[in-house]
C-alpha positions as a Markdown table, in Angstrom:
| # | Residue | x | y | z |
|---|---|---|---|---|
| 1 | Met | 62.8 | 7.9 | -20.3 |
| 2 | Leu | 59.8 | 6.7 | -22.4 |
| 3 | His | 58.0 | 5.4 | -19.2 |
| 4 | Leu | 58.4 | 8.7 | -17.3 |
| 5 | Ile | 57.0 | 10.8 | -20.3 |
| 6 | Val | 54.0 | 8.7 | -20.4 |
| 7 | Phe | 53.3 | 8.3 | -17.1 |
| 8 | Ile | 53.4 | 12.2 | -16.9 |
| 9 | Leu | 51.2 | 12.5 | -19.6 |
| 10 | Val | 48.7 | 10.2 | -18.3 |
| 11 | Val | 48.8 | 12.0 | -14.5 |
| 12 | Leu | 48.3 | 15.4 | -16.1 |
| 13 | Ser | 45.3 | 14.3 | -18.5 |
| 14 | Thr | 43.8 | 12.6 | -15.4 |
| 15 | Trp | 44.1 | 15.9 | -13.7 |
| 16 | Val | 42.7 | 18.1 | -16.5 |
| 17 | Gly | 39.7 | 15.6 | -16.6 |
| 18 | Gly | 39.2 | 16.2 | -13.0 |
| 19 | Gly | 40.8 | 13.7 | -11.0 |
| 20 | Ser | 43.0 | 15.3 | -7.9 |
| 21 | Phe | 46.2 | 14.1 | -7.0 |
| 22 | Ser | 45.1 | 13.1 | -3.5 |
| 23 | His | 42.6 | 10.7 | -5.3 |
| 24 | Met | 45.3 | 9.3 | -7.8 |
| 25 | Phe | 47.9 | 8.3 | -5.7 |
| 26 | Gly | 45.6 | 7.5 | -2.5 |
| 27 | Ser | 43.1 | 5.0 | -4.1 |
| 28 | Phe | 42.7 | 2.0 | -6.3 |
| 29 | Tyr | 43.0 | 4.5 | -9.1 |
| 30 | Ile | 46.8 | 4.3 | -9.2 |
| 31 | Val | 46.4 | 0.6 | -10.0 |
| 32 | Ile | 44.5 | 1.4 | -13.2 |
| 33 | Leu | 47.2 | 4.7 | -13.9 |
| 34 | Val | 49.8 | 2.4 | -13.8 |
| 35 | Val | 48.0 | -0.2 | -16.2 |
| 36 | Ile | 47.5 | 2.5 | -18.6 |
| 37 | Val | 51.1 | 3.6 | -18.6 |
| 38 | Ala | 52.2 | 0.2 | -19.2 |
| 39 | Val | 50.0 | -0.7 | -21.9 |
| 40 | Gly | 50.5 | 2.9 | -23.5 |
| 41 | Val | 54.5 | 2.0 | -23.7 |
| 42 | Val | 54.3 | -1.6 | -24.3 |
| 43 | Ala | 52.1 | -0.4 | -27.9 |
| 44 | Ile | 54.5 | 2.7 | -28.8 |
| 45 | Arg | 57.3 | 0.1 | -28.4 |
| 46 | Val | 55.6 | -2.7 | -30.5 |
| 47 | Ala | 54.6 | 0.1 | -32.9 |
| 48 | Val | 58.3 | 1.0 | -33.2 |
| 49 | Trp | 59.3 | -2.4 | -33.7 |
| 50 | Ala | 57.0 | -3.0 | -36.4 |
| 51 | Gly | 58.4 | 0.1 | -38.3 |
| 52 | Leu | 55.2 | 2.0 | -37.4 |
| 53 | Gly | 56.8 | 4.5 | -35.0 |
| 54 | Ala | 55.1 | 7.5 | -37.1 |
| 55 | Tyr | 52.0 | 6.4 | -36.0 |
| 56 | Ser | 52.9 | 6.7 | -32.3 |
| 57 | Trp | 51.3 | 10.1 | -31.8 |
| 58 | Leu | 47.7 | 8.0 | -32.4 |
| 59 | Ile | 48.9 | 5.7 | -29.4 |
| 60 | Phe | 49.6 | 9.3 | -27.3 |
| 61 | Cys | 46.1 | 10.7 | -28.3 |
| 62 | Ala | 44.4 | 7.2 | -27.3 |
| 63 | Leu | 46.5 | 8.1 | -23.8 |
| 64 | Ile | 45.2 | 11.5 | -23.5 |
| 65 | Gly | 41.5 | 10.6 | -24.0 |
| 66 | Leu | 41.5 | 7.7 | -21.9 |
| 67 | Ser | 43.2 | 9.4 | -18.8 |
| 68 | Tyr | 40.8 | 12.5 | -19.5 |
| 69 | Ile | 37.8 | 9.9 | -19.2 |
| 70 | Leu | 39.3 | 8.2 | -16.0 |
| 71 | Gly | 39.6 | 11.7 | -14.6 |
| 72 | Ala | 36.1 | 12.6 | -15.2 |
| 73 | Thr | 34.9 | 9.7 | -13.3 |
| 74 | Phe | 36.3 | 11.2 | -10.1 |
| 75 | Arg | 33.6 | 14.0 | -10.3 |
| 76 | Phe | 31.1 | 11.5 | -12.0 |
| 77 | Trp | 31.1 | 8.3 | -9.6 |
| 78 | Ala | 30.1 | 9.2 | -5.6 |
| 79 | Leu | 32.9 | 6.2 | -4.3 |
| 80 | Asp | 32.2 | 7.2 | -0.8 |
| 81 | Leu | 28.1 | 7.2 | -0.4 |
| 82 | Pro | 26.9 | 5.6 | 2.7 |
| 83 | Thr | 24.7 | 2.8 | 1.4 |
| 84 | Tyr | 22.7 | -0.3 | 2.4 |
| 85 | Lys | 21.7 | -3.5 | 0.4 |
| 86 | Val | 18.3 | -5.2 | 0.7 |
| 87 | Thr | 18.0 | -8.9 | -0.4 |
| 88 | Glu | 14.8 | -9.6 | 1.2 |
| 89 | Asn | 11.4 | -8.2 | 0.8 |
| 90 | Val | 13.0 | -5.7 | -1.8 |
| 91 | Pro | 11.2 | -2.4 | -1.9 |
| 92 | Ile | 10.9 | -2.0 | -5.9 |
| 93 | Arg | 8.7 | -2.4 | -8.1 |
| 94 | Val | 9.0 | -4.6 | -11.2 |
| 95 | Glu | 7.2 | -4.4 | -14.3 |
| 96 | Ile | 7.4 | -6.4 | -17.6 |
| 97 | Leu | 7.1 | -4.3 | -20.6 |
| 98 | Arg | 5.2 | -5.0 | -23.8 |
| 99 | Asn | 5.0 | -3.5 | -26.8 |
| 100 | Glu | 1.4 | -4.1 | -28.8 |
| 101 | Gly | 0.6 | -6.5 | -26.2 |
| 102 | Gln | 3.7 | -8.8 | -26.7 |
| 103 | Val | 6.3 | -8.8 | -24.0 |
| 104 | Thr | 9.6 | -7.1 | -25.0 |
| 105 | Gly | 12.0 | -8.9 | -22.3 |
| 106 | Ser | 12.6 | -5.8 | -20.7 |
| 107 | Val | 11.5 | -4.8 | -17.3 |
| 108 | Arg | 11.1 | -1.5 | -15.5 |
| 109 | Ile | 12.3 | -1.3 | -12.3 |
| 110 | Thr | 11.0 | 1.5 | -9.7 |
| 111 | Asn | 12.2 | 2.5 | -6.4 |
| 112 | Ala | 9.1 | 1.9 | -3.9 |
| 113 | Gly | 11.4 | 2.4 | -0.8 |
| 114 | Lys | 11.9 | 5.8 | 1.1 |
| 115 | Asp | 15.5 | 6.4 | 0.3 |
| 116 | Pro | 17.0 | 6.8 | -3.1 |
| 117 | Met | 17.8 | 3.7 | -4.8 |
| 118 | Leu | 21.5 | 3.5 | -6.2 |
| 119 | Ala | 21.1 | 0.2 | -7.8 |
| 120 | Ala | 19.1 | -3.3 | -8.5 |
| 121 | Gly | 18.9 | -6.4 | -9.8 |
| 122 | Val | 16.3 | -8.6 | -11.1 |
| 123 | Ala | 15.6 | -12.2 | -12.3 |
| 124 | Cys | 13.4 | -13.4 | -14.9 |
| 125 | Arg | 12.0 | -17.2 | -15.7 |
| 126 | Ile | 10.8 | -18.1 | -19.3 |
| 127 | Phe | 8.9 | -21.0 | -20.4 |
| 128 | Tyr | 8.5 | -23.4 | -23.3 |
| 129 | Asp | 5.5 | -23.3 | -25.6 |
| 130 | Asn | 4.4 | -26.1 | -23.4 |
| 131 | Gly | 4.4 | -24.1 | -20.1 |
| 132 | Glu | 7.5 | -26.2 | -18.9 |
| 133 | Pro | 10.0 | -23.6 | -17.2 |
| 134 | Val | 13.3 | -23.3 | -18.7 |
| 135 | Ala | 16.1 | -24.3 | -16.5 |
| 136 | Lys | 18.4 | -21.4 | -17.0 |
| 137 | Leu | 17.5 | -18.1 | -14.8 |
| 138 | Phe | 18.0 | -14.9 | -16.7 |
| 139 | Thr | 19.2 | -11.9 | -14.3 |
| 140 | Gly | 19.7 | -8.2 | -15.1 |
| 141 | Gly | 19.2 | -4.8 | -13.6 |
| 142 | Phe | 21.6 | -1.7 | -13.3 |
| 143 | Gly | 24.0 | 0.2 | -10.9 |
| 144 | Arg | 25.0 | 4.2 | -10.1 |
| 145 | Leu | 23.5 | 5.8 | -13.3 |
| 146 | Ala | 22.1 | 8.0 | -10.6 |
| 147 | Gln | 20.4 | 8.1 | -7.3 |
| 148 | Leu | 16.8 | 7.4 | -8.1 |
| 149 | Asp | 14.1 | 8.7 | -5.6 |
| 150 | Thr | 10.8 | 7.2 | -4.7 |
| 151 | Gly | 8.7 | 6.7 | -7.8 |
| 152 | Tyr | 11.4 | 7.2 | -10.2 |
| 153 | Gly | 13.1 | 3.7 | -12.2 |
| 154 | Ala | 15.1 | 2.7 | -14.9 |
| 155 | Thr | 14.5 | 0.1 | -17.6 |
| 156 | Thr | 16.8 | -2.7 | -18.3 |
| 157 | Leu | 16.7 | -6.0 | -21.2 |
| 158 | Val | 16.9 | -8.9 | -19.2 |
| 159 | Val | 15.7 | -11.6 | -22.0 |
| 160 | Thr | 16.4 | -10.8 | -25.4 |
| 161 | Pro | 14.5 | -11.9 | -28.8 |
| 162 | Ser | 17.1 | -14.3 | -29.4 |
| 163 | Asp | 16.6 | -16.2 | -26.1 |
| 164 | Phe | 13.2 | -16.6 | -26.6 |
| 165 | Arg | 13.7 | -18.1 | -30.1 |
| 166 | Gln | 16.6 | -20.6 | -28.9 |
| 167 | Tyr | 14.5 | -21.8 | -26.1 |
| 168 | Arg | 11.4 | -21.9 | -28.3 |
| 169 | Ser | 9.6 | -20.1 | -25.5 |
| 170 | Asp | 6.3 | -17.9 | -25.2 |
| 171 | Pro | 7.5 | -14.5 | -24.4 |
| 172 | Asn | 4.0 | -13.8 | -22.5 |
| 173 | Leu | 4.7 | -16.4 | -19.8 |
| 174 | Met | 7.8 | -14.4 | -18.6 |
| 175 | Gln | 8.1 | -13.9 | -15.0 |
| 176 | Cys | 10.1 | -11.6 | -13.3 |
| 177 | Trp | 10.9 | -10.6 | -9.4 |
| 178 | Ala | 13.3 | -8.2 | -7.5 |
| 179 | Thr | 16.6 | -9.9 | -6.0 |
| 180 | Asp | 18.3 | -7.1 | -4.6 |
| 181 | Ala | 18.5 | -3.3 | -4.3 |
| 182 | Thr | 21.1 | -0.6 | -3.2 |
| 183 | Phe | 19.8 | 2.4 | -1.2 |
| 184 | Val | 21.5 | 5.7 | -0.2 |
| 185 | Lys | 21.4 | 6.2 | 3.6 |
| 186 | Pro | 20.2 | 10.0 | 3.8 |
| 187 | Leu | 23.2 | 12.7 | 4.3 |
| 188 | Pro | 23.6 | 13.5 | 7.9 |
| 189 | Phe | 24.5 | 17.4 | 6.9 |
| 190 | Lys | 22.4 | 20.2 | 6.9 |
| 191 | Leu | 22.8 | 21.9 | 3.5 |
| 192 | Asp | 20.6 | 24.7 | 1.4 |
| 193 | Leu | 20.6 | 24.4 | -2.3 |
| 194 | Arg | 19.6 | 26.9 | -4.9 |
| 195 | Phe | 19.7 | 26.5 | -8.7 |
| 196 | Glu | 19.3 | 27.9 | -11.9 |
| 197 | Arg | 20.1 | 28.2 | -15.5 |
| 198 | Asn | 22.3 | 30.6 | -16.6 |
| 199 | Ala | 20.9 | 32.4 | -19.8 |
| 200 | Lys | 24.4 | 33.1 | -21.4 |
| 201 | Asp | 26.2 | 29.8 | -21.3 |
| 202 | Arg | 23.0 | 27.2 | -20.7 |
| 203 | Arg | 24.4 | 25.5 | -18.0 |
| 204 | Thr | 23.0 | 25.1 | -14.3 |
| 205 | Asp | 24.5 | 27.0 | -11.7 |
| 206 | Phe | 24.0 | 25.2 | -7.9 |
| 207 | Tyr | 24.8 | 27.5 | -5.1 |
| 208 | Val | 25.4 | 25.1 | -2.0 |
| 209 | Thr | 25.2 | 26.7 | 1.6 |
| 210 | Asn | 26.7 | 24.6 | 4.6 |
| 211 | Arg | 24.3 | 25.1 | 7.5 |
| 212 | Asp | 26.1 | 22.4 | 9.2 |
| 213 | Gln | 29.2 | 23.0 | 11.8 |
| 214 | Val | 31.6 | 21.0 | 10.0 |
| 215 | Pro | 33.4 | 21.7 | 6.7 |
| 216 | Leu | 32.2 | 19.6 | 3.7 |
| 217 | Lys | 33.6 | 18.5 | 0.1 |
| 218 | Asn | 32.9 | 15.9 | -2.7 |
| 219 | Ile | 29.4 | 17.8 | -3.3 |
| 220 | Gln | 27.5 | 16.1 | -5.9 |
| 221 | Phe | 24.0 | 16.4 | -7.5 |
| 222 | Asn | 20.9 | 14.5 | -8.6 |
| 223 | Cys | 18.2 | 16.0 | -10.9 |
| 224 | Val | 15.2 | 15.6 | -13.0 |
| 225 | Asn | 15.9 | 16.4 | -16.7 |
| 226 | Asp | 13.3 | 17.5 | -19.2 |
| 227 | Lys | 12.6 | 14.0 | -20.0 |
| 228 | Glu | 11.7 | 13.0 | -16.7 |
| 229 | Gln | 14.7 | 11.2 | -16.0 |
| 230 | Gln | 16.5 | 11.4 | -12.8 |
| 231 | Ile | 20.0 | 11.8 | -13.6 |
| 232 | Lys | 23.3 | 12.5 | -11.6 |
| 233 | Val | 24.5 | 15.7 | -12.9 |
| 234 | Asp | 28.3 | 16.1 | -13.3 |
| 235 | Ala | 29.2 | 19.8 | -11.7 |
| 236 | Tyr | 32.8 | 21.4 | -10.8 |
| 237 | Pro | 33.5 | 24.5 | -8.7 |
| 238 | Ala | 32.9 | 27.6 | -10.6 |
| 239 | Tyr | 36.7 | 28.8 | -9.9 |
| 240 | Gln | 38.2 | 25.6 | -9.6 |
| 241 | Pro | 37.4 | 23.4 | -12.7 |
| 242 | Asn | 39.9 | 20.7 | -11.6 |
| 243 | Gly | 39.4 | 21.2 | -8.1 |
| 244 | Phe | 36.6 | 18.8 | -7.1 |
| 245 | Ser | 37.8 | 17.0 | -4.1 |
| 246 | Glu | 39.8 | 19.9 | -2.7 |
| 247 | Thr | 37.0 | 22.3 | -2.8 |
| 248 | Ile | 35.7 | 22.4 | 0.8 |
| 249 | Val | 32.3 | 24.4 | 1.7 |
| 250 | Glu | 32.8 | 25.9 | 4.8 |
| 251 | Pro | 30.5 | 26.1 | 7.9 |
| 252 | Gly | 28.0 | 29.1 | 7.1 |
| 253 | Lys | 29.6 | 29.7 | 3.5 |
| 254 | Thr | 28.1 | 29.2 | 0.1 |
| 255 | Val | 29.9 | 27.7 | -3.0 |
| 256 | Lys | 29.1 | 27.9 | -6.5 |
| 257 | Phe | 29.2 | 24.6 | -8.8 |
| 258 | Val | 28.4 | 24.6 | -12.4 |
| 259 | Ser | 27.2 | 21.4 | -14.4 |
| 260 | Asp | 29.3 | 20.3 | -17.1 |
| 261 | Ser | 26.7 | 19.7 | -19.8 |
| 262 | Ala | 24.5 | 22.6 | -21.2 |
| 263 | Val | 22.2 | 20.3 | -22.8 |
| 264 | Trp | 19.5 | 19.5 | -20.1 |
| 265 | Lys | 17.1 | 21.6 | -18.2 |
| 266 | Phe | 16.9 | 20.5 | -14.7 |
| 267 | Arg | 14.3 | 20.7 | -11.8 |
| 268 | Ser | 14.0 | 18.8 | -8.5 |
| 269 | Cys | 17.7 | 19.0 | -7.6 |
| 270 | Arg | 18.9 | 17.9 | -4.5 |
| 271 | Val | 22.3 | 17.4 | -3.3 |
| 272 | Ser | 23.1 | 13.8 | -3.3 |
| 273 | Asn | 26.7 | 13.2 | -1.8 |
| 274 | Ala | 28.8 | 15.2 | 0.7 |
| 275 | Val | 31.5 | 14.1 | 2.9 |
| 276 | Lys | 33.5 | 15.9 | 6.1 |
| 277 | Ala | 36.5 | 17.4 | 4.7 |
| 278 | Asp | 39.7 | 16.1 | 6.6 |
């Protein structure tokens, strides 16, 4: 009975977070759900065995929170994006960052290609004070933070201050280069997008019109926020907060989506993902 209660609790919490039943039971997410349920059941039984059964409600709260976050990833991550990876002549710009003239160990990775960049990797070499290269190669990068259009980028720490100290390295000799990048192929659908900030709740409303001949779903957005950062916007259908994957934009129809956050003011928004509805 405990297994069933925990399973129902996890599934419902995931659904409330934004997950759909079709995705939960039709993808690798079911494995994650089973693991969460198993860990939850074991934790509750151990708590009872240890005489801490009165605190089992804390475990239930943790399960609810974790499942809710898992559900939110159904909307947040675009798992069905058509992508391609480049490992030679990677069209990204790598800049070693400095603070008051001193290398910090961080690099700025900027998209210099024609398509949105989803992920990128860099490698860095540091040198001893005498100019000899350190054998170890340091790597870093980012993935799925957002789709970064041409000219936009992200900063990542590759070599830490302790690394420089450990190898008695001169930070100003550090060299970095691109190793790979993953780009998103252009969407093959015709879509119109209009967006505006709602003065009442300060959230952004997106109006998507399908100008194609096929029904579409899994609509997602990329925008520039007021810090000049490109971010992936978590938005849900206005009248179906928990029906992200079931919401279909029929040909010629317009569907309203609402952003989850009221913090940012957005500009330069575009539809970053759409797939043909089954």
